[in-house]
C-alpha positions in Angstrom: -29.3 -27.8 2.5 -25.9 -28.9 1.2 -24.8 -25.3 0.8 -25.7 -24.5 4.4 -23.9 -27.6 5.7 -20.8 -26.6 3.7 -20.9 -23.1 5.2 -21.1 -24.5 8.7 -18.2 -26.8 8.0 -16.1 -23.9 6.8 -16.8 -22.0 10.0 -15.9 -25.0 12.1 -12.7 -25.5 10.2 -11.5 -22.0 10.7 -12.2 -22.1 14.4 -15.1 -19.6 14.5 -17.8 -19.8 17.1 -21.2 -20.1 15.7 -23.1 -16.9 16.4 -20.0 -14.7 16.3 -17.4 -13.3 14.0 -13.8 -14.2 13.2 -11.0 -13.0 11.0 -8.3 -14.9 9.1 -5.6 -14.4 6.4 -6.0 -16.3 3.2 -5.0 -16.4 -0.4 -7.9 -15.1 -2.5 -8.4 -15.1 -6.3 -11.0 -13.4 -8.6 -11.9 -14.9 -12.0 -13.8 -13.4 -14.9 -14.5 -15.4 -18.1 -12.3 -18.1 -16.8 -9.2 -15.8 -16.4 -7.7 -14.9 -13.1 -7.7 -11.1 -12.8 -6.7 -10.7 -9.2 -4.8 -12.9 -6.7 -3.1 -12.2 -3.4 -3.2 -12.2 0.3 -6.6 -11.2 1.7 -8.4 -10.7 4.9 -11.5 -12.8 5.4 -14.0 -11.8 8.0 -16.8 -14.3 8.7 -19.9 -13.8 10.9 -22.5 -16.4 11.5 -25.8 -16.8 13.3 -28.7 -19.2 13.4 -30.1 -18.0 10.0 -26.8 -18.2 8.1 -23.7 -16.1 7.7 -21.8 -13.4 6.0 -18.2 -13.2 4.7 -16.3 -10.2 3.6 -13.0 -10.7 1.6 -10.6 -7.8 1.2 -7.5 -8.0 -0.9 -4.4 -6.0 -0.1 -5.0 -3.9 -3.2 -8.4 -2.8 -1.9 -10.5 -5.1 -4.0 -13.3 -6.7 -1.9 -16.3 -9.0 -2.1 -19.2 -9.7 0.2 -20.9 -13.1 0.4 -24.1 -13.7 2.2 -25.5 -17.2 2.9 -29.1 -17.7 4.1 -30.2 -21.3 4.1 -29.8 -22.4 0.5 -29.7 -18.9 -0.8 -26.3 -17.3 -1.6 -25.6 -13.8 -2.8 -22.3 -12.4 -3.9 -22.0 -8.6 -3.9 -25.8 -8.5 -3.7 -26.3 -10.8 -6.8 -27.6 -14.4 -6.9 -24.7 -16.7 -6.4 -23.6 -20.3 -5.7 -20.7 -22.2 -4.1 -18.3 -24.9 -5.4 -14.9 -26.4 -4.9 -11.9 -25.8 -7.2 -8.9 -28.0 -6.5 -8.0 -27.1 -2.9 -10.0 -23.9 -2.9 -13.5 -23.0 -1.8 -15.3 -20.7 -4.3 -18.4 -18.5 -4.7 -19.7 -17.5 -8.1 -22.2 -15.0 -9.5 -25.0 -15.9 -11.9 -25.2 -19.1 -13.9 -23.2 -21.9 -12.2 -23.0 -23.9 -15.4 -21.1 -21.1 -17.1 -18.9 -19.9 -14.2 -18.4 -16.5 -15.8 -17.4 -14.7 -12.6 -16.3 -16.2 -9.3 -13.9 -15.8 -6.3 -11.9 -18.5 -4.5 -9.9 -18.7 -1.3 -7.4 -21.1 0.2 -5.3 -21.1 3.4 -2.1 -19.2 3.0 -0.1 -22.3 4.1 -1.5 -24.3 1.2 0.5 -24.2 -2.0 -1.1 -21.9 -4.6 -2.2 -24.4 -7.2 -3.1 -21.8 -9.8 0.3 -20.3 -9.7 1.9 -23.7 -9.9 -0.3 -24.7 -12.8 0.7 -21.4 -14.6 4.4 -22.3 -14.0 3.8 -25.8 -15.4 2.1 -24.4 -18.5 5.1 -22.1 -19.2 7.5 -25.1 -18.7 5.4 -27.1 -21.2 5.5 -24.4 -23.8 9.2 -23.7 -23.3 10.0 -27.4 -23.6 8.0 -27.7 -26.9 9.6 -24.6 -28.4 13.2 -25.6 -27.4 12.6 -29.1 -28.8 11.7 -27.5 -32.1 14.8 -25.4 -32.0 16.9 -28.5 -31.4 15.2 -30.2 -34.4 15.4 -27.2 -36.8 18.6 -25.5 -35.8 20.6 -28.5 -34.5 21.1 -27.0 -31.1 22.4 -29.7 -28.7 22.4 -28.3 -25.2 19.7 -30.7 -24.0 17.3 -27.9 -23.0 14.2 -29.9 -24.0 15.2 -32.8 -21.8 16.1 -30.5 -18.9 12.7 -28.8 -19.1 10.9 -32.2 -19.3 12.6 -33.3 -16.0 11.6 -30.0 -14.4 8.0 -30.6 -15.6 8.0 -34.1 -14.1 9.6 -33.0 -10.9 7.0 -30.4 -10.4 4.2 -33.0 -10.7 2.9 -31.0 -13.7 1.3 -34.1 -15.2 -1.4 -33.9 -12.5 -2.1 -30.3 -13.1 -2.1 -29.9 -16.9 -4.8 -31.8 -18.8 -4.4 -33.5 -22.2 -6.6 -30.9 -23.8 -4.3 -28.2 -22.5 -1.2 -30.0 -23.8 -2.8 -30.3 -27.2 -3.7 -26.7 -27.3 -0.2 -25.6 -26.1 1.3 -27.8 -28.8 -0.9 -26.2 -31.5 -0.1 -22.7 -30.2 3.6 -23.3 -30.1 3.7 -24.8 -33.6 1.7 -22.0 -35.1 3.9 -19.3 -33.4 7.1 -21.0 -34.4 6.0 -21.4 -38.1 5.1 -17.7 -38.2 8.5 -16.7 -36.8 10.4 -19.1 -39.1 8.5 -17.9 -42.1 9.0 -14.3 -41.3 12.8 -14.6 -40.7 14.1 -17.6 -42.6 16.0 -20.4 -41.1 19.4 -18.8 -40.5 18.2 -15.6 -38.9 15.6 -17.6 -36.9 18.2 -19.9 -35.5 20.7 -17.1 -34.9 18.1 -15.0 -33.0 17.3 -17.9 -30.7 20.8 -19.3 -30.2 21.9 -17.2 -27.3 18.7 -17.7 -25.2 18.8 -21.4 -25.9 22.4 -21.9 -24.7 21.8 -19.6 -21.7 19.1 -22.1 -20.7 21.4 -25.0 -21.4 24.2 -23.6 -19.2 21.9 -22.4 -16.4 
C-alpha cells in the first residue's frame, strides 16, 4: 500500500491528472553494482488509471526504462522491482532490494544534482590529501592543501561524504603516493609534481 501511495503522490506532485498521461523533463541516472553508468536529461512520460500506472524514462542518448506499478507490485523493464528514495531522488530498482544491484533514479532538473556534487567533493578530498602529502614530503609551501580544504567546506562536502568514504580515500591516496614515491625516488617525485602543485597554488 505504501508503494501505491508513493506513486499517487508522485503523480500529484508533477501535476498529472489521475487517469491520464503527462510528460516532464528530469535528470535521470542509471546505476549498476553501485556505480552510475548513465546520467543526463531525460523525458519522463507518466500514465495512470484506477489500477496503477506506468512510467517511461528516455535519456537523450536513447537509453530507456519502463516502470509499471500495479497496487504493491512494481516491475522495471518487465522484471520484479521496488521503489526507494536516494537523497533528493526517487528511484526504482530491479531484483533484490537489500542488494540494490541495478536501479534508476530521477530528480527535477531544477534541483542540484547531488551525485555530481558528491563526485566533485570526493575529488576535492583526494586532491587535498595528496597535496598535503606533497607539502610534507617536498616542502612545497603554496598553501594548496588549505585552499582545497576551504573549497571542500564551502561546498558543504562534509554533509555528502561519509567518514567511511574519507577513510577509504585516505587509504587509497597513501597507497598510490607510496607507490609513486618508491618508483621514482624523492627528488624525481617532487620535481614531477612541482609544476602542477604551484599551478594550483597560483590559480
